[in-house]
mmCIF file of the protein (N, C-alpha, C, O) and its ligand, coordinates in Angstrom:
data_MODEL
# 
_entry.id   MODEL 
# 
loop_
_entity.id 
_entity.type 
_entity.pdbx_number_of_molecules 
1 polymer     1 
2 non-polymer 1 
# 
_entity_poly.entity_id                      1 
_entity_poly.type                           'polypeptide(L)' 
_entity_poly.nstd_linkage                   no 
_entity_poly.nstd_monomer                   no 
_entity_poly.pdbx_seq_one_letter_code       MDDTASATSHSGPLAECVLCREPTEYPESYKGVTLCPVCEWHEAQRTACSG 
_entity_poly.pdbx_seq_one_letter_code_can   MDDTASATSHSGPLAECVLCREPTEYPESYKGVTLCPVCEWHEAQRTACSG 
_entity_poly.pdbx_strand_id                 A 
# 
loop_
_entity_poly_seq.entity_id 
_entity_poly_seq.num 
_entity_poly_seq.mon_id 
_entity_poly_seq.hetero 
1 1  MET n 
1 2  ASP n 
1 3  ASP n 
1 4  THR n 
1 5  ALA n 
1 6  SER n 
1 7  ALA n 
1 8  THR n 
1 9  SER n 
1 10 HIS n 
1 11 SER n 
1 12 GLY n 
1 13 PRO n 
1 14 LEU n 
1 15 ALA n 
1 16 GLU n 
1 17 CYS n 
1 18 VAL n 
1 19 LEU n 
1 20 CYS n 
1 21 ARG n 
1 22 GLU n 
1 23 PRO n 
1 24 THR n 
1 25 GLU n 
1 26 TYR n 
1 27 PRO n 
1 28 GLU n 
1 29 SER n 
1 30 TYR n 
1 31 LYS n 
1 32 GLY n 
1 33 VAL n 
1 34 THR n 
1 35 LEU n 
1 36 CYS n 
1 37 PRO n 
1 38 VAL n 
1 39 CYS n 
1 40 GLU n 
1 41 TRP n 
1 42 HIS n 
1 43 GLU n 
1 44 ALA n 
1 45 GLN n 
1 46 ARG n 
1 47 THR n 
1 48 ALA n 
1 49 CYS n 
1 50 SER n 
1 51 GLY n 
# 
loop_
_struct_asym.id 
_struct_asym.entity_id 
A 1 
B 2 
# 
loop_
_chem_comp.id 
_chem_comp.type 
_chem_comp.mon_nstd_flag 
ALA 'L-peptide linking' y 
ARG 'L-peptide linking' y 
ASP 'L-peptide linking' y 
CYS 'L-peptide linking' y 
GLN 'L-peptide linking' y 
GLU 'L-peptide linking' y 
GLY 'peptide linking'   y 
HIS 'L-peptide linking' y 
LEU 'L-peptide linking' y 
LYS 'L-peptide linking' y 
MET 'L-peptide linking' y 
PRO 'L-peptide linking' y 
SER 'L-peptide linking' y 
THR 'L-peptide linking' y 
TRP 'L-peptide linking' y 
TYR 'L-peptide linking' y 
VAL 'L-peptide linking' y 
ZN  non-polymer         . 
# 
_pdbx_entity_nonpoly.entity_id   2 
_pdbx_entity_nonpoly.name        ? 
_pdbx_entity_nonpoly.comp_id     ZN 
# 
_pdbx_nonpoly_scheme.asym_id         B 
_pdbx_nonpoly_scheme.entity_id       2 
_pdbx_nonpoly_scheme.mon_id          ZN 
_pdbx_nonpoly_scheme.ndb_seq_num     1 
_pdbx_nonpoly_scheme.pdb_seq_num     101 
_pdbx_nonpoly_scheme.auth_seq_num    101 
_pdbx_nonpoly_scheme.pdb_mon_id      ZN 
_pdbx_nonpoly_scheme.auth_mon_id     ZN 
_pdbx_nonpoly_scheme.pdb_strand_id   A 
_pdbx_nonpoly_scheme.pdb_ins_code    . 
# 
loop_
_atom_site.group_PDB 
_atom_site.id 
_atom_site.type_symbol 
_atom_site.label_atom_id 
_atom_site.label_alt_id 
_atom_site.label_comp_id 
_atom_site.label_asym_id 
_atom_site.label_entity_id 
_atom_site.label_seq_id 
_atom_site.pdbx_PDB_ins_code 
_atom_site.Cartn_x 
_atom_site.Cartn_y 
_atom_site.Cartn_z 
_atom_site.occupancy 
_atom_site.B_iso_or_equiv 
_atom_site.pdbx_formal_charge 
_atom_site.auth_seq_id 
_atom_site.auth_comp_id 
_atom_site.auth_asym_id 
_atom_site.auth_atom_id 
_atom_site.pdbx_PDB_model_num 
ATOM   1   N  N  . MET A 1 1  ? 24.452 -11.975 24.489  1.00 0.00 ? 1   MET A N  1 
ATOM   2   C  CA . MET A 1 1  ? 24.678 -11.894 23.113  1.00 0.00 ? 1   MET A CA 1 
ATOM   3   C  C  . MET A 1 1  ? 24.036 -13.077 22.312  1.00 0.00 ? 1   MET A C  1 
ATOM   4   O  O  . MET A 1 1  ? 24.331 -14.255 22.512  1.00 0.00 ? 1   MET A O  1 
ATOM   5   N  N  . ASP A 1 2  ? 23.123 -12.639 21.378  1.00 0.00 ? 2   ASP A N  1 
ATOM   6   C  CA . ASP A 1 2  ? 22.453 -13.662 20.589  1.00 0.00 ? 2   ASP A CA 1 
ATOM   7   C  C  . ASP A 1 2  ? 22.751 -13.476 19.101  1.00 0.00 ? 2   ASP A C  1 
ATOM   8   O  O  . ASP A 1 2  ? 21.897 -12.988 18.361  1.00 0.00 ? 2   ASP A O  1 
ATOM   9   N  N  . ASP A 1 3  ? 23.900 -13.843 18.673  1.00 0.00 ? 3   ASP A N  1 
ATOM   10  C  CA . ASP A 1 3  ? 24.367 -13.627 17.351  1.00 0.00 ? 3   ASP A CA 1 
ATOM   11  C  C  . ASP A 1 3  ? 23.962 -14.950 16.530  1.00 0.00 ? 3   ASP A C  1 
ATOM   12  O  O  . ASP A 1 3  ? 24.585 -16.008 16.615  1.00 0.00 ? 3   ASP A O  1 
ATOM   13  N  N  . THR A 1 4  ? 23.004 -14.772 15.848  1.00 0.00 ? 4   THR A N  1 
ATOM   14  C  CA . THR A 1 4  ? 22.484 -16.062 15.061  1.00 0.00 ? 4   THR A CA 1 
ATOM   15  C  C  . THR A 1 4  ? 23.506 -16.334 13.777  1.00 0.00 ? 4   THR A C  1 
ATOM   16  O  O  . THR A 1 4  ? 23.680 -15.460 12.928  1.00 0.00 ? 4   THR A O  1 
ATOM   17  N  N  . ALA A 1 5  ? 24.027 -17.358 13.728  1.00 0.00 ? 5   ALA A N  1 
ATOM   18  C  CA . ALA A 1 5  ? 24.724 -17.929 12.545  1.00 0.00 ? 5   ALA A CA 1 
ATOM   19  C  C  . ALA A 1 5  ? 25.370 -16.739 11.703  1.00 0.00 ? 5   ALA A C  1 
ATOM   20  O  O  . ALA A 1 5  ? 26.213 -15.977 12.177  1.00 0.00 ? 5   ALA A O  1 
ATOM   21  N  N  . SER A 1 6  ? 24.926 -16.673 10.524  1.00 0.00 ? 6   SER A N  1 
ATOM   22  C  CA . SER A 1 6  ? 25.517 -15.767 9.513   1.00 0.00 ? 6   SER A CA 1 
ATOM   23  C  C  . SER A 1 6  ? 24.564 -14.529 9.227   1.00 0.00 ? 6   SER A C  1 
ATOM   24  O  O  . SER A 1 6  ? 23.537 -14.286 9.859   1.00 0.00 ? 6   SER A O  1 
ATOM   25  N  N  . ALA A 1 7  ? 25.040 -13.831 8.237   1.00 0.00 ? 7   ALA A N  1 
ATOM   26  C  CA . ALA A 1 7  ? 24.250 -12.570 7.941   1.00 0.00 ? 7   ALA A CA 1 
ATOM   27  C  C  . ALA A 1 7  ? 22.698 -12.879 7.348   1.00 0.00 ? 7   ALA A C  1 
ATOM   28  O  O  . ALA A 1 7  ? 21.769 -12.082 7.475   1.00 0.00 ? 7   ALA A O  1 
ATOM   29  N  N  . THR A 1 8  ? 22.613 -14.007 6.771   1.00 0.00 ? 8   THR A N  1 
ATOM   30  C  CA . THR A 1 8  ? 21.308 -14.412 6.210   1.00 0.00 ? 8   THR A CA 1 
ATOM   31  C  C  . THR A 1 8  ? 20.458 -15.048 7.236   1.00 0.00 ? 8   THR A C  1 
ATOM   32  O  O  . THR A 1 8  ? 20.541 -16.261 7.425   1.00 0.00 ? 8   THR A O  1 
ATOM   33  N  N  . SER A 1 9  ? 19.619 -14.283 7.931   1.00 0.00 ? 9   SER A N  1 
ATOM   34  C  CA . SER A 1 9  ? 18.761 -14.877 8.970   1.00 0.00 ? 9   SER A CA 1 
ATOM   35  C  C  . SER A 1 9  ? 17.274 -14.278 8.407   1.00 0.00 ? 9   SER A C  1 
ATOM   36  O  O  . SER A 1 9  ? 16.843 -13.148 8.639   1.00 0.00 ? 9   SER A O  1 
ATOM   37  N  N  . HIS A 1 10 ? 16.687 -15.204 7.703   1.00 0.00 ? 10  HIS A N  1 
ATOM   38  C  CA . HIS A 1 10 ? 15.302 -14.949 7.354   1.00 0.00 ? 10  HIS A CA 1 
ATOM   39  C  C  . HIS A 1 10 ? 14.340 -15.377 8.282   1.00 0.00 ? 10  HIS A C  1 
ATOM   40  O  O  . HIS A 1 10 ? 14.344 -16.510 8.764   1.00 0.00 ? 10  HIS A O  1 
ATOM   41  N  N  . SER A 1 11 ? 13.434 -14.420 8.573   1.00 0.00 ? 11  SER A N  1 
ATOM   42  C  CA . SER A 1 11 ? 12.474 -14.767 9.440   1.00 0.00 ? 11  SER A CA 1 
ATOM   43  C  C  . SER A 1 11 ? 11.115 -14.256 8.771   1.00 0.00 ? 11  SER A C  1 
ATOM   44  O  O  . SER A 1 11 ? 11.022 -13.123 8.297   1.00 0.00 ? 11  SER A O  1 
ATOM   45  N  N  . GLY A 1 12 ? 10.140 -15.118 8.770   1.00 0.00 ? 12  GLY A N  1 
ATOM   46  C  CA . GLY A 1 12 ? 8.806  -14.811 8.292   1.00 0.00 ? 12  GLY A CA 1 
ATOM   47  C  C  . GLY A 1 12 ? 8.767  -15.224 6.813   1.00 0.00 ? 12  GLY A C  1 
ATOM   48  O  O  . GLY A 1 12 ? 9.738  -15.701 6.225   1.00 0.00 ? 12  GLY A O  1 
ATOM   49  N  N  . PRO A 1 13 ? 7.551  -14.997 6.255   1.00 0.00 ? 13  PRO A N  1 
ATOM   50  C  CA . PRO A 1 13 ? 7.346  -15.409 4.976   1.00 0.00 ? 13  PRO A CA 1 
ATOM   51  C  C  . PRO A 1 13 ? 8.139  -14.572 3.887   1.00 0.00 ? 13  PRO A C  1 
ATOM   52  O  O  . PRO A 1 13 ? 8.412  -13.394 4.121   1.00 0.00 ? 13  PRO A O  1 
ATOM   53  N  N  . LEU A 1 14 ? 8.510  -15.183 2.687   1.00 0.00 ? 14  LEU A N  1 
ATOM   54  C  CA . LEU A 1 14 ? 9.200  -14.450 1.652   1.00 0.00 ? 14  LEU A CA 1 
ATOM   55  C  C  . LEU A 1 14 ? 8.215  -14.111 0.601   1.00 0.00 ? 14  LEU A C  1 
ATOM   56  O  O  . LEU A 1 14 ? 7.239  -14.819 0.356   1.00 0.00 ? 14  LEU A O  1 
ATOM   57  N  N  . ALA A 1 15 ? 8.494  -13.023 -0.005  1.00 0.00 ? 15  ALA A N  1 
ATOM   58  C  CA . ALA A 1 15 ? 7.752  -12.611 -1.276  1.00 0.00 ? 15  ALA A CA 1 
ATOM   59  C  C  . ALA A 1 15 ? 7.919  -13.540 -2.310  1.00 0.00 ? 15  ALA A C  1 
ATOM   60  O  O  . ALA A 1 15 ? 8.951  -14.207 -2.366  1.00 0.00 ? 15  ALA A O  1 
ATOM   61  N  N  . GLU A 1 16 ? 6.908  -13.675 -3.240  1.00 0.00 ? 16  GLU A N  1 
ATOM   62  C  CA . GLU A 1 16 ? 7.182  -14.584 -4.314  1.00 0.00 ? 16  GLU A CA 1 
ATOM   63  C  C  . GLU A 1 16 ? 7.465  -13.779 -5.635  1.00 0.00 ? 16  GLU A C  1 
ATOM   64  O  O  . GLU A 1 16 ? 7.015  -12.645 -5.797  1.00 0.00 ? 16  GLU A O  1 
ATOM   65  N  N  . CYS A 1 17 ? 8.114  -14.326 -6.421  1.00 0.00 ? 17  CYS A N  1 
ATOM   66  C  CA . CYS A 1 17 ? 8.653  -13.617 -7.728  1.00 0.00 ? 17  CYS A CA 1 
ATOM   67  C  C  . CYS A 1 17 ? 7.384  -13.241 -8.500  1.00 0.00 ? 17  CYS A C  1 
ATOM   68  O  O  . CYS A 1 17 ? 6.418  -13.975 -8.708  1.00 0.00 ? 17  CYS A O  1 
ATOM   69  N  N  . VAL A 1 18 ? 7.566  -11.875 -8.916  1.00 0.00 ? 18  VAL A N  1 
ATOM   70  C  CA . VAL A 1 18 ? 6.270  -11.417 -9.728  1.00 0.00 ? 18  VAL A CA 1 
ATOM   71  C  C  . VAL A 1 18 ? 6.252  -12.108 -11.126 1.00 0.00 ? 18  VAL A C  1 
ATOM   72  O  O  . VAL A 1 18 ? 5.241  -12.037 -11.825 1.00 0.00 ? 18  VAL A O  1 
ATOM   73  N  N  . LEU A 1 19 ? 7.354  -12.768 -11.530 1.00 0.00 ? 19  LEU A N  1 
ATOM   74  C  CA . LEU A 1 19 ? 7.364  -13.340 -12.810 1.00 0.00 ? 19  LEU A CA 1 
ATOM   75  C  C  . LEU A 1 19 ? 7.056  -14.714 -12.912 1.00 0.00 ? 19  LEU A C  1 
ATOM   76  O  O  . LEU A 1 19 ? 6.230  -15.140 -13.718 1.00 0.00 ? 19  LEU A O  1 
ATOM   77  N  N  . CYS A 1 20 ? 7.724  -15.463 -12.081 1.00 0.00 ? 20  CYS A N  1 
ATOM   78  C  CA . CYS A 1 20 ? 7.608  -16.911 -12.111 1.00 0.00 ? 20  CYS A CA 1 
ATOM   79  C  C  . CYS A 1 20 ? 7.032  -17.524 -10.822 1.00 0.00 ? 20  CYS A C  1 
ATOM   80  O  O  . CYS A 1 20 ? 6.872  -18.737 -10.694 1.00 0.00 ? 20  CYS A O  1 
ATOM   81  N  N  . ARG A 1 21 ? 6.730  -16.622 -9.878  1.00 0.00 ? 21  ARG A N  1 
ATOM   82  C  CA . ARG A 1 21 ? 6.087  -17.084 -8.606  1.00 0.00 ? 21  ARG A CA 1 
ATOM   83  C  C  . ARG A 1 21 ? 7.088  -18.029 -7.774  1.00 0.00 ? 21  ARG A C  1 
ATOM   84  O  O  . ARG A 1 21 ? 6.615  -18.742 -6.889  1.00 0.00 ? 21  ARG A O  1 
ATOM   85  N  N  . GLU A 1 22 ? 8.222  -18.039 -8.000  1.00 0.00 ? 22  GLU A N  1 
ATOM   86  C  CA . GLU A 1 22 ? 9.192  -18.804 -7.162  1.00 0.00 ? 22  GLU A CA 1 
ATOM   87  C  C  . GLU A 1 22 ? 9.393  -17.961 -5.960  1.00 0.00 ? 22  GLU A C  1 
ATOM   88  O  O  . GLU A 1 22 ? 9.247  -16.743 -6.066  1.00 0.00 ? 22  GLU A O  1 
ATOM   89  N  N  . PRO A 1 23 ? 9.697  -18.467 -4.894  1.00 0.00 ? 23  PRO A N  1 
ATOM   90  C  CA . PRO A 1 23 ? 10.091 -17.727 -3.493  1.00 0.00 ? 23  PRO A CA 1 
ATOM   91  C  C  . PRO A 1 23 ? 11.405 -16.872 -3.849  1.00 0.00 ? 23  PRO A C  1 
ATOM   92  O  O  . PRO A 1 23 ? 12.367 -17.324 -4.471  1.00 0.00 ? 23  PRO A O  1 
ATOM   93  N  N  . THR A 1 24 ? 11.296 -15.642 -3.385  1.00 0.00 ? 24  THR A N  1 
ATOM   94  C  CA . THR A 1 24 ? 12.455 -14.815 -3.566  1.00 0.00 ? 24  THR A CA 1 
ATOM   95  C  C  . THR A 1 24 ? 13.273 -14.636 -2.171  1.00 0.00 ? 24  THR A C  1 
ATOM   96  O  O  . THR A 1 24 ? 12.941 -15.233 -1.147  1.00 0.00 ? 24  THR A O  1 
ATOM   97  N  N  . GLU A 1 25 ? 14.278 -13.828 -2.240  1.00 0.00 ? 25  GLU A N  1 
ATOM   98  C  CA . GLU A 1 25 ? 15.012 -13.606 -1.026  1.00 0.00 ? 25  GLU A CA 1 
ATOM   99  C  C  . GLU A 1 25 ? 14.449 -12.387 -0.239  1.00 0.00 ? 25  GLU A C  1 
ATOM   100 O  O  . GLU A 1 25 ? 14.889 -12.003 0.844   1.00 0.00 ? 25  GLU A O  1 
ATOM   101 N  N  . TYR A 1 26 ? 13.388 -11.816 -0.946  1.00 0.00 ? 26  TYR A N  1 
ATOM   102 C  CA . TYR A 1 26 ? 12.954 -10.572 -0.215  1.00 0.00 ? 26  TYR A CA 1 
ATOM   103 C  C  . TYR A 1 26 ? 11.824 -10.983 0.751   1.00 0.00 ? 26  TYR A C  1 
ATOM   104 O  O  . TYR A 1 26 ? 11.102 -11.941 0.475   1.00 0.00 ? 26  TYR A O  1 
ATOM   105 N  N  . PRO A 1 27 ? 11.665 -10.260 1.892   1.00 0.00 ? 27  PRO A N  1 
ATOM   106 C  CA . PRO A 1 27 ? 10.595 -10.469 2.784   1.00 0.00 ? 27  PRO A CA 1 
ATOM   107 C  C  . PRO A 1 27 ? 9.253  -10.043 2.168   1.00 0.00 ? 27  PRO A C  1 
ATOM   108 O  O  . PRO A 1 27 ? 9.223  -9.117  1.357   1.00 0.00 ? 27  PRO A O  1 
ATOM   109 N  N  . GLU A 1 28 ? 8.219  -10.656 2.512   1.00 0.00 ? 28  GLU A N  1 
ATOM   110 C  CA . GLU A 1 28 ? 6.843  -10.296 2.071   1.00 0.00 ? 28  GLU A CA 1 
ATOM   111 C  C  . GLU A 1 28 ? 6.422  -8.912  2.185   1.00 0.00 ? 28  GLU A C  1 
ATOM   112 O  O  . GLU A 1 28 ? 5.563  -8.423  1.451   1.00 0.00 ? 28  GLU A O  1 
ATOM   113 N  N  . SER A 1 29 ? 7.063  -8.243  3.161   1.00 0.00 ? 29  SER A N  1 
ATOM   114 C  CA . SER A 1 29 ? 6.756  -6.865  3.438   1.00 0.00 ? 29  SER A CA 1 
ATOM   115 C  C  . SER A 1 29 ? 7.706  -5.855  2.456   1.00 0.00 ? 29  SER A C  1 
ATOM   116 O  O  . SER A 1 29 ? 7.645  -4.629  2.546   1.00 0.00 ? 29  SER A O  1 
ATOM   117 N  N  . TYR A 1 30 ? 8.457  -6.459  1.649   1.00 0.00 ? 30  TYR A N  1 
ATOM   118 C  CA . TYR A 1 30 ? 9.257  -5.628  0.754   1.00 0.00 ? 30  TYR A CA 1 
ATOM   119 C  C  . TYR A 1 30 ? 8.456  -4.822  -0.169  1.00 0.00 ? 30  TYR A C  1 
ATOM   120 O  O  . TYR A 1 30 ? 7.609  -5.350  -0.889  1.00 0.00 ? 30  TYR A O  1 
ATOM   121 N  N  . LYS A 1 31 ? 8.698  -3.511  -0.177  1.00 0.00 ? 31  LYS A N  1 
ATOM   122 C  CA . LYS A 1 31 ? 7.946  -2.635  -1.030  1.00 0.00 ? 31  LYS A CA 1 
ATOM   123 C  C  . LYS A 1 31 ? 8.675  -2.577  -2.398  1.00 0.00 ? 31  LYS A C  1 
ATOM   124 O  O  . LYS A 1 31 ? 9.847  -2.203  -2.456  1.00 0.00 ? 31  LYS A O  1 
ATOM   125 N  N  . GLY A 1 32 ? 8.011  -2.930  -3.440  1.00 0.00 ? 32  GLY A N  1 
ATOM   126 C  CA . GLY A 1 32 ? 8.596  -2.903  -4.797  1.00 0.00 ? 32  GLY A CA 1 
ATOM   127 C  C  . GLY A 1 32 ? 8.479  -4.281  -5.462  1.00 0.00 ? 32  GLY A C  1 
ATOM   128 O  O  . GLY A 1 32 ? 7.816  -5.191  -4.966  1.00 0.00 ? 32  GLY A O  1 
ATOM   129 N  N  . VAL A 1 33 ? 9.191  -4.388  -6.667  1.00 0.00 ? 33  VAL A N  1 
ATOM   130 C  CA . VAL A 1 33 ? 9.160  -5.596  -7.421  1.00 0.00 ? 33  VAL A CA 1 
ATOM   131 C  C  . VAL A 1 33 ? 10.063 -6.502  -6.821  1.00 0.00 ? 33  VAL A C  1 
ATOM   132 O  O  . VAL A 1 33 ? 11.218 -6.180  -6.542  1.00 0.00 ? 33  VAL A O  1 
ATOM   133 N  N  . THR A 1 34 ? 9.517  -7.779  -6.581  1.00 0.00 ? 34  THR A N  1 
ATOM   134 C  CA . THR A 1 34 ? 10.270 -8.829  -6.018  1.00 0.00 ? 34  THR A CA 1 
ATOM   135 C  C  . THR A 1 34 ? 10.642 -9.878  -7.090  1.00 0.00 ? 34  THR A C  1 
ATOM   136 O  O  . THR A 1 34 ? 9.749  -10.468 -7.699  1.00 0.00 ? 34  THR A O  1 
ATOM   137 N  N  . LEU A 1 35 ? 11.952 -10.117 -7.327  1.00 0.00 ? 35  LEU A N  1 
ATOM   138 C  CA . LEU A 1 35 ? 12.193 -11.127 -8.279  1.00 0.00 ? 35  LEU A CA 1 
ATOM   139 C  C  . LEU A 1 35 ? 13.183 -12.219 -7.710  1.00 0.00 ? 35  LEU A C  1 
ATOM   140 O  O  . LEU A 1 35 ? 14.128 -11.935 -6.974  1.00 0.00 ? 35  LEU A O  1 
ATOM   141 N  N  . CYS A 1 36 ? 12.899 -13.374 -8.089  1.00 0.00 ? 36  CYS A N  1 
ATOM   142 C  CA . CYS A 1 36 ? 13.670 -14.434 -7.687  1.00 0.00 ? 36  CYS A CA 1 
ATOM   143 C  C  . CYS A 1 36 ? 15.229 -14.252 -8.210  1.00 0.00 ? 36  CYS A C  1 
ATOM   144 O  O  . CYS A 1 36 ? 15.412 -13.379 -9.058  1.00 0.00 ? 36  CYS A O  1 
ATOM   145 N  N  . PRO A 1 37 ? 16.308 -14.989 -7.776  1.00 0.00 ? 37  PRO A N  1 
ATOM   146 C  CA . PRO A 1 37 ? 17.571 -14.880 -8.130  1.00 0.00 ? 37  PRO A CA 1 
ATOM   147 C  C  . PRO A 1 37 ? 17.651 -15.086 -9.665  1.00 0.00 ? 37  PRO A C  1 
ATOM   148 O  O  . PRO A 1 37 ? 18.371 -14.360 -10.351 1.00 0.00 ? 37  PRO A O  1 
ATOM   149 N  N  . VAL A 1 38 ? 16.906 -16.082 -10.195 1.00 0.00 ? 38  VAL A N  1 
ATOM   150 C  CA . VAL A 1 38 ? 16.934 -16.353 -11.666 1.00 0.00 ? 38  VAL A CA 1 
ATOM   151 C  C  . VAL A 1 38 ? 16.317 -15.170 -12.463 1.00 0.00 ? 38  VAL A C  1 
ATOM   152 O  O  . VAL A 1 38 ? 16.967 -14.740 -13.416 1.00 0.00 ? 38  VAL A O  1 
ATOM   153 N  N  . CYS A 1 39 ? 15.137 -14.614 -12.162 1.00 0.00 ? 39  CYS A N  1 
ATOM   154 C  CA . CYS A 1 39 ? 14.517 -13.584 -13.027 1.00 0.00 ? 39  CYS A CA 1 
ATOM   155 C  C  . CYS A 1 39 ? 15.344 -12.300 -12.710 1.00 0.00 ? 39  CYS A C  1 
ATOM   156 O  O  . CYS A 1 39 ? 15.494 -11.454 -13.592 1.00 0.00 ? 39  CYS A O  1 
ATOM   157 N  N  . GLU A 1 40 ? 15.853 -12.146 -11.536 1.00 0.00 ? 40  GLU A N  1 
ATOM   158 C  CA . GLU A 1 40 ? 16.736 -10.998 -11.207 1.00 0.00 ? 40  GLU A CA 1 
ATOM   159 C  C  . GLU A 1 40 ? 17.901 -10.964 -12.219 1.00 0.00 ? 40  GLU A C  1 
ATOM   160 O  O  . GLU A 1 40 ? 18.296 -9.896  -12.687 1.00 0.00 ? 40  GLU A O  1 
ATOM   161 N  N  . TRP A 1 41 ? 18.380 -12.013 -12.508 1.00 0.00 ? 41  TRP A N  1 
ATOM   162 C  CA . TRP A 1 41 ? 19.619 -12.185 -13.352 1.00 0.00 ? 41  TRP A CA 1 
ATOM   163 C  C  . TRP A 1 41 ? 19.161 -11.931 -14.771 1.00 0.00 ? 41  TRP A C  1 
ATOM   164 O  O  . TRP A 1 41 ? 19.890 -11.263 -15.505 1.00 0.00 ? 41  TRP A O  1 
ATOM   165 N  N  . HIS A 1 42 ? 18.062 -12.388 -15.199 1.00 0.00 ? 42  HIS A N  1 
ATOM   166 C  CA . HIS A 1 42 ? 17.501 -12.248 -16.481 1.00 0.00 ? 42  HIS A CA 1 
ATOM   167 C  C  . HIS A 1 42 ? 17.276 -10.751 -16.674 1.00 0.00 ? 42  HIS A C  1 
ATOM   168 O  O  . HIS A 1 42 ? 17.714 -10.205 -17.686 1.00 0.00 ? 42  HIS A O  1 
ATOM   169 N  N  . GLU A 1 43 ? 16.605 -10.060 -15.738 1.00 0.00 ? 43  GLU A N  1 
ATOM   170 C  CA . GLU A 1 43 ? 16.476 -8.612  -15.729 1.00 0.00 ? 43  GLU A CA 1 
ATOM   171 C  C  . GLU A 1 43 ? 17.803 -7.884  -15.894 1.00 0.00 ? 43  GLU A C  1 
ATOM   172 O  O  . GLU A 1 43 ? 17.971 -6.972  -16.704 1.00 0.00 ? 43  GLU A O  1 
ATOM   173 N  N  . ALA A 1 44 ? 18.668 -8.320  -15.125 1.00 0.00 ? 44  ALA A N  1 
ATOM   174 C  CA . ALA A 1 44 ? 20.021 -7.707  -15.310 1.00 0.00 ? 44  ALA A CA 1 
ATOM   175 C  C  . ALA A 1 44 ? 20.582 -7.696  -16.669 1.00 0.00 ? 44  ALA A C  1 
ATOM   176 O  O  . ALA A 1 44 ? 21.144 -6.739  -17.201 1.00 0.00 ? 44  ALA A O  1 
ATOM   177 N  N  . GLN A 1 45 ? 20.364 -8.904  -17.196 1.00 0.00 ? 45  GLN A N  1 
ATOM   178 C  CA . GLN A 1 45 ? 20.877 -9.093  -18.519 1.00 0.00 ? 45  GLN A CA 1 
ATOM   179 C  C  . GLN A 1 45 ? 20.243 -8.054  -19.559 1.00 0.00 ? 45  GLN A C  1 
ATOM   180 O  O  . GLN A 1 45 ? 20.874 -7.379  -20.372 1.00 0.00 ? 45  GLN A O  1 
ATOM   181 N  N  . ARG A 1 46 ? 18.791 -8.073  -19.348 1.00 0.00 ? 46  ARG A N  1 
ATOM   182 C  CA . ARG A 1 46 ? 18.038 -7.178  -20.293 1.00 0.00 ? 46  ARG A CA 1 
ATOM   183 C  C  . ARG A 1 46 ? 18.520 -5.717  -20.055 1.00 0.00 ? 46  ARG A C  1 
ATOM   184 O  O  . ARG A 1 46 ? 18.856 -5.053  -21.035 1.00 0.00 ? 46  ARG A O  1 
ATOM   185 N  N  . THR A 1 47 ? 18.568 -5.212  -18.874 1.00 0.00 ? 47  THR A N  1 
ATOM   186 C  CA . THR A 1 47 ? 18.910 -3.784  -18.609 1.00 0.00 ? 47  THR A CA 1 
ATOM   187 C  C  . THR A 1 47 ? 20.357 -3.578  -19.004 1.00 0.00 ? 47  THR A C  1 
ATOM   188 O  O  . THR A 1 47 ? 20.736 -2.462  -19.358 1.00 0.00 ? 47  THR A O  1 
ATOM   189 N  N  . ALA A 1 48 ? 21.190 -4.628  -18.954 1.00 0.00 ? 48  ALA A N  1 
ATOM   190 C  CA . ALA A 1 48 ? 22.555 -4.417  -19.264 1.00 0.00 ? 48  ALA A CA 1 
ATOM   191 C  C  . ALA A 1 48 ? 22.651 -4.200  -20.861 1.00 0.00 ? 48  ALA A C  1 
ATOM   192 O  O  . ALA A 1 48 ? 23.598 -3.550  -21.304 1.00 0.00 ? 48  ALA A O  1 
ATOM   193 N  N  . CYS A 1 49 ? 21.807 -4.669  -21.613 1.00 0.00 ? 49  CYS A N  1 
ATOM   194 C  CA . CYS A 1 49 ? 21.772 -4.730  -23.047 1.00 0.00 ? 49  CYS A CA 1 
ATOM   195 C  C  . CYS A 1 49 ? 21.022 -3.469  -23.511 1.00 0.00 ? 49  CYS A C  1 
ATOM   196 O  O  . CYS A 1 49 ? 19.860 -3.633  -23.882 1.00 0.00 ? 49  CYS A O  1 
ATOM   197 N  N  . SER A 1 50 ? 21.539 -2.243  -23.535 1.00 0.00 ? 50  SER A N  1 
ATOM   198 C  CA . SER A 1 50 ? 20.656 -1.175  -23.983 1.00 0.00 ? 50  SER A CA 1 
ATOM   199 C  C  . SER A 1 50 ? 21.404 -0.591  -25.232 1.00 0.00 ? 50  SER A C  1 
ATOM   200 O  O  . SER A 1 50 ? 22.438 0.073   -25.174 1.00 0.00 ? 50  SER A O  1 
ATOM   201 N  N  . GLY A 1 51 ? 20.743 -0.930  -26.339 1.00 0.00 ? 51  GLY A N  1 
ATOM   202 C  CA . GLY A 1 51 ? 21.292 -0.427  -27.626 1.00 0.00 ? 51  GLY A CA 1 
ATOM   203 C  C  . GLY A 1 51 ? 20.329 -0.768  -28.618 1.00 0.00 ? 51  GLY A C  1 
ATOM   204 O  O  . GLY A 1 51 ? 20.524 -0.468  -29.796 1.00 0.00 ? 51  GLY A O  1 
HETATM 205 ZN ZN . ZN  B 2 .  ? 11.292 -15.513 -10.984 1.00 0.00 2 101 ZN  A ZN 1 
# 
């Protein structure tokens, strides 16, 4: 058994945020828009505000 630490085991390069170019939590191979936690939060606020 080779159970490495916790659930978050990142290996390889991470994609950069499409907005601010900060490193995200997504792998570079991630298909789609990658946002860093900060921008993701902002986007969530924006989309939450529909009116
Ligand atoms: Zn960002």
